[in-house]
C-alpha positions as CSV (number, residue, x, y, z in Angstrom):
1,M,0.0,0.4,0.2
2,Q,1.3,2.8,-0.8
3,T,1.5,6.0,1.5
4,R,0.2,9.6,-0.4
5,G,-2.5,11.2,2.0
6,L,-1.4,9.8,4.9
7,L,-3.5,12.3,7.1
8,L,-6.5,11.3,4.8
9,R,-5.9,7.2,5.5
10,I,-4.7,8.2,9.4
11,R,-8.8,9.6,9.4
12,E,-10.5,6.4,7.4
13,C,-8.5,4.0,9.9
14,K,-10.7,5.6,12.7
15,H,-13.7,3.5,11.9
16,S,-12.2,0.0,10.6
17,S,-9.5,-0.1,13.6
18,S,-9.6,-1.5,17.0
19,P,-10.1,0.1,19.5
20,A,-6.3,0.9,20.7
21,M,-5.2,1.5,16.9
22,R,-8.4,4.7,16.5
23,S,-6.8,6.3,19.8
24,V,-3.6,6.0,18.1
25,A,-4.8,7.7,15.2
26,E,-7.5,10.5,17.0
27,D,-4.5,11.5,19.2
28,I,-2.4,12.0,15.9
29,G,-5.3,13.8,14.5
30,R,-5.3,16.0,17.3
31,D,-1.7,17.2,16.7
32,P,-0.1,15.7,13.8
33,H,2.3,18.6,14.1
34,A,3.5,16.9,17.3
35,A,3.3,13.3,16.5
36,S,5.7,13.8,14.0
37,V,8.5,15.0,16.3
38,C,8.1,12.7,19.1
39,S,9.4,9.0,20.3
40,I,7.1,6.7,19.4
41,R,7.3,6.4,23.3
42,D,5.6,9.0,24.3
43,L,3.0,8.2,21.2
44,A,2.1,5.4,23.0
45,A,2.3,6.6,25.9
46,A,-0.5,9.7,25.0
47,S,-2.7,7.8,23.6
48,H,-2.5,5.1,26.5
49,T,-1.4,2.1,23.9
50,S,1.9,0.3,23.6
51,A,4.5,1.1,21.1
52,S,4.0,-2.7,19.1
53,T,0.1,-1.5,18.6
54,V,1.6,2.3,17.5
55,V,4.0,-0.3,14.7
56,R,0.8,-2.0,13.5
57,F,-1.2,0.9,13.3
58,C,1.5,2.4,11.2
59,R,2.0,-1.0,8.9
60,K,-1.9,-0.7,8.2
61,L,-1.4,2.9,7.1
62,G,1.2,0.9,4.5
63,C,4.4,1.5,6.1
64,D,7.6,-0.4,7.1
65,G,7.6,1.5,10.5
66,Y,7.3,4.2,12.7
67,K,10.1,5.8,11.8
68,E,9.1,5.6,8.3
69,F,5.5,6.9,9.2
70,Q,6.7,10.1,10.3
71,R,9.0,10.6,7.6
72,E,5.8,10.5,5.4
73,L,4.3,12.3,8.0
74,V,6.4,15.3,8.3
75,Y,6.5,15.4,4.1
76,E,2.7,15.8,4.1
77,L,3.0,17.7,6.6
78,A,5.1,20.2,4.8
79,S,3.4,19.4,1.4
80,T,-0.5,21.2,2.4
81,D,-1.4,23.4,5.2
82,D,-5.0,21.3,4.7
83,T,-5.4,19.0,7.4
84,N,-8.7,20.1,8.2
85,D,-11.8,17.5,7.6
86,I,-13.0,17.1,5.0
87,A,-16.5,16.2,6.2
88,F,-19.1,17.5,4.6
89,E,-20.5,20.5,6.8
90,D,-23.3,20.5,8.4
91,I,-26.4,22.0,6.4
92,V,-29.3,22.8,9.2
93,P,-32.8,23.6,9.1
94,G,-33.3,27.6,9.1
95,D,-30.2,28.0,6.6
96,A,-30.0,30.7,3.9
97,T,-30.0,29.5,0.4
98,E,-26.6,31.3,-0.1
99,H,-25.0,29.7,2.8
100,V,-26.3,26.4,1.9
101,L,-24.6,26.7,-1.5
102,R,-21.8,27.7,0.1
103,K,-21.1,24.5,1.6
104,V,-22.3,21.7,-0.5
105,M,-19.1,23.9,-2.7
106,Q,-17.0,24.3,-0.2
107,S,-17.2,20.3,0.5
108,N,-17.9,19.5,-3.0
109,M,-14.4,21.5,-3.9
110,R,-12.4,19.9,-0.3
111,S,-12.9,16.5,-1.3
112,M,-11.7,16.5,-5.2
113,E,-8.6,18.0,-3.5
114,A,-8.6,15.7,-1.2
115,T,-9.4,12.6,-3.6
116,S,-6.2,14.2,-5.9
117,R,-3.5,14.2,-3.2
118,L,-4.9,10.5,-2.7
119,I,-4.5,9.0,-6.4
120,D,-1.3,7.0,-6.6
121,P,0.1,8.6,-9.6
122,V,1.8,4.9,-10.3
123,A,-1.6,2.6,-9.6
124,L,-3.0,5.1,-11.8
125,E,-0.8,4.4,-14.8
126,R,-1.2,0.5,-14.1
127,C,-4.6,1.0,-14.6
128,V,-4.6,3.1,-17.7
129,Q,-2.0,0.2,-19.4
130,A,-4.8,-2.5,-17.9
131,I,-7.7,-0.7,-20.1
132,M,-4.8,-0.5,-23.0
133,R,-3.9,-4.7,-22.4
134,C,-7.5,-5.9,-22.3
135,R,-9.6,-7.6,-24.0
136,V,-12.5,-5.7,-22.9
137,V,-13.5,-3.8,-20.1
138,N,-16.1,-4.9,-17.5
139,L,-18.0,-1.9,-15.7
140,Y,-19.3,-2.8,-11.9
141,G,-21.1,-0.8,-9.8
142,V,-24.4,0.5,-8.0
143,G,-26.2,3.3,-7.1
144,A,-24.4,6.9,-7.8
145,S,-21.1,4.8,-8.0
146,L,-23.0,3.0,-11.2
147,L,-23.5,6.6,-12.2
148,V,-20.0,7.1,-12.4
149,A,-19.2,3.5,-13.9
150,R,-22.1,4.5,-17.3
151,D,-19.8,8.0,-17.5
152,L,-16.4,5.8,-17.8
153,E,-18.4,3.6,-20.6
154,Q,-19.5,6.5,-22.4
155,K,-15.9,7.7,-22.8
156,L,-14.5,4.6,-23.9
157,T,-16.6,4.3,-26.2
158,R,-16.3,6.6,-27.7
159,V,-13.0,6.2,-28.3
160,D,-13.9,2.7,-29.6
161,K,-12.9,0.6,-26.6
162,E,-15.0,-2.1,-25.9
163,C,-17.2,-2.0,-22.3
164,H,-19.6,-3.9,-21.0
165,M,-21.9,-2.2,-18.7
166,R,-25.4,-4.0,-17.2
167,E,-27.6,-1.6,-15.0
168,D,-28.7,-4.3,-12.9
169,W,-27.1,-6.8,-10.6
170,H,-28.4,-9.8,-12.2
171,G,-26.8,-8.0,-15.6
172,Q,-23.6,-7.7,-13.7
173,L,-23.3,-11.8,-11.7
174,L,-24.1,-12.9,-14.9
175,S,-21.4,-10.6,-16.5
176,V,-18.4,-11.7,-14.1
177,R,-19.6,-15.3,-14.4
178,N,-18.5,-15.0,-17.9
179,I,-15.4,-12.9,-17.7
180,H,-12.3,-13.7,-19.7
181,P,-8.8,-13.8,-18.4
182,D,-7.5,-11.4,-20.8
183,D,-10.5,-8.8,-19.6
184,L,-10.3,-6.0,-16.9
185,A,-12.9,-5.5,-14.4
186,I,-13.5,-1.8,-12.9
187,V,-15.2,-1.8,-9.8
188,F,-16.8,1.4,-7.8
189,S,-18.3,1.1,-4.1
190,Y,-17.2,4.4,-2.4
191,S,-17.7,2.6,0.9
192,G,-16.1,-0.4,-0.5
193,L,-18.6,-2.7,1.7
194,T,-21.5,-2.8,-1.0
195,R,-21.8,-6.6,-0.6
196,E,-23.0,-7.4,-4.4
197,M,-19.0,-5.7,-5.4
198,V,-17.1,-7.2,-3.2
199,S,-18.9,-9.9,-4.2
200,L,-18.3,-9.2,-7.9
201,A,-14.1,-8.3,-7.4
202,R,-13.6,-12.0,-6.1
203,K,-15.5,-14.4,-8.8
204,A,-13.6,-11.6,-11.6
205,R,-10.3,-12.6,-9.6
206,E,-11.6,-16.5,-9.4
207,R,-12.0,-16.1,-12.8
208,G,-8.4,-14.9,-13.2
209,A,-9.3,-11.6,-14.7
210,K,-7.1,-8.3,-13.4
211,V,-9.4,-6.1,-11.3
212,V,-9.4,-2.3,-10.2
213,A,-11.7,-0.9,-7.5
214,V,-12.6,2.9,-7.8
215,T,-13.3,3.0,-3.0
216,R,-12.0,4.6,0.0
217,A,-8.8,4.0,-0.1
218,V,-8.6,2.1,3.8
219,G,-12.0,0.8,5.9
220,G,-13.3,-1.6,2.5
221,Q,-13.5,-4.9,1.9
222,L,-13.2,-4.1,-2.0
223,A,-9.8,-3.0,-1.9
224,D,-8.7,-6.3,-0.5
225,E,-10.3,-8.0,-3.7
226,A,-8.6,-6.2,-5.9
227,D,-5.1,-5.5,-7.8
228,L,-4.8,-2.0,-8.3
229,V,-6.9,0.4,-6.1
230,L,-7.9,4.6,-7.4
231,G,-8.7,6.1,-3.7
232,V,-10.9,8.6,-3.6
233,A,-10.7,10.8,0.0
234,S,-13.4,10.1,2.6
235,S,-15.5,13.1,2.4
236,E,-19.0,12.0,3.5
237,P,-20.6,9.6,6.4
238,L,-21.1,6.0,5.5
239,V,-24.9,6.3,6.2
240,R,-25.6,9.7,4.3
241,S,-29.2,10.8,2.6
242,G,-26.9,10.5,-1.0
243,A,-23.8,10.3,-2.5
244,M,-21.7,14.0,-2.7
245,G,-18.4,14.8,-2.8
246,S,-17.9,11.2,-3.4
247,R,-19.4,11.0,-6.1
248,L,-17.7,13.6,-7.4
249,S,-14.6,12.3,-6.0
250,Q,-15.0,9.4,-8.3
251,L,-16.1,11.4,-11.0
252,L,-12.8,13.3,-11.0
253,V,-10.8,9.7,-10.3
254,V,-12.4,8.5,-14.0
255,D,-11.3,11.9,-15.8
256,A,-7.9,11.2,-14.9
257,L,-8.2,7.9,-16.0
258,F,-10.0,8.6,-18.9
259,A,-7.1,11.6,-19.7
260,L,-4.3,9.2,-19.2
261,Y,-5.5,6.7,-21.3
262,V,-5.8,9.3,-24.5
263,T,-2.2,10.8,-24.4
264,R,-0.7,7.1,-23.5
265,D,-3.2,6.0,-27.1
266,Y,-2.9,9.7,-28.5
267,E,-3.2,9.5,-31.9
268,R,-5.6,7.0,-32.3
269,C,-7.9,8.0,-29.8
270,T,-7.9,11.9,-31.3
271,K,-9.0,10.0,-34.6
272,M,-11.6,7.7,-33.1
273,M,-13.0,11.4,-30.9
274,L,-12.7,13.4,-34.3
275,R,-14.2,10.2,-36.1
276,N,-17.9,10.6,-33.3
277,F,-18.2,14.3,-33.2
278,D,-21.2,15.9,-33.8
279,E,-21.1,19.5,-34.3
280,K,-23.7,21.1,-33.1
281,K,-25.6,24.4,-35.2
282,P,-28.9,26.0,-33.8
283,E,-32.0,24.6,-35.8
284,G,-32.1,26.0,-39.9
285,V,-28.5,26.9,-40.0
286,T,-26.9,24.4,-42.5
287,S,-22.5,24.3,-43.7
288,A,-21.5,26.5,-46.2
C-alpha cells in the first residue's frame, strides 16, 4: 500500500480499526505536528496504548515502521496546509439559500482536492496500461457509483475501447461469471462495503481477470479483493442521504483515468474522437 494522503488514511483508519489503534489515530489527528517529532514511546503513552500497537498502526497505513511513518507525515505536513477534516459541513434547518450553496461547494471542492492528493500515480498508470492491453473493460457499480461507471463507459466507447456495462445486479453477475482472464474489471463503490460489488470483484479474480477498485483507500473490503486501488477521499459518512462529494471524487478519478488513457494512445484516440464528433448548429443553419 502506498502512503500518499497519509492524513486522510489516518482519519479513515478511525472507522476500521481496533479500539487501541483508533486511540492512536485520534491522538495523531489532534496534533499531527507533535506526532511528527515525538518518540514512539511518547505517542504510545499519549494514546494509552503500547509501542507495538503504534507499529501495527503504522503498518496498516502502508509504512514499514514508525520511522517511515514519521518521514511520510513530515513530508505531508510540509506539502500542504490543509490538515482539517474534509467531512461534509452540516446543513441545518433554516440555512439561507446562499449558505447551503456555499457549504455544498466547499465540501465538494475539498473532497476533490483531497482525492487528487490521495490517488497513487503509479496505480493510475498501471490501470491505464491494463485498459490498453485488455480484451474488454467490464464496469460494475450500483446506486450513485453506477452513474460514475456509466460515465467511464461513455468515454471509453467514444474512443472505440470495447466496454461491457450492465444496469442491474443480475446482469452484472452474469457478466462477471463469463469474464475472460484477459479482461479487466473496474468496480466502483465509495464505501467499499457493498456486498454485491465485493462479491463481483472476488468472482472476477477467481476467473483470472485483473480487478481495479475505485473506492475509499482504507476501511473497505473491496480494496482487499482488487489488484489495483484508485482511492477516493473519505469525504462523507457511510450513512448519508445521498452521494455528493463522493460522487464527484469518483468522477475525478474517471476523468484522470480517461485523460491519461488518451495521452498514452493519442493518435488513435484523437482519430476516434474526431470521427465520433457531431457538430452542433442552431436549427435551420447549414454549413456553407
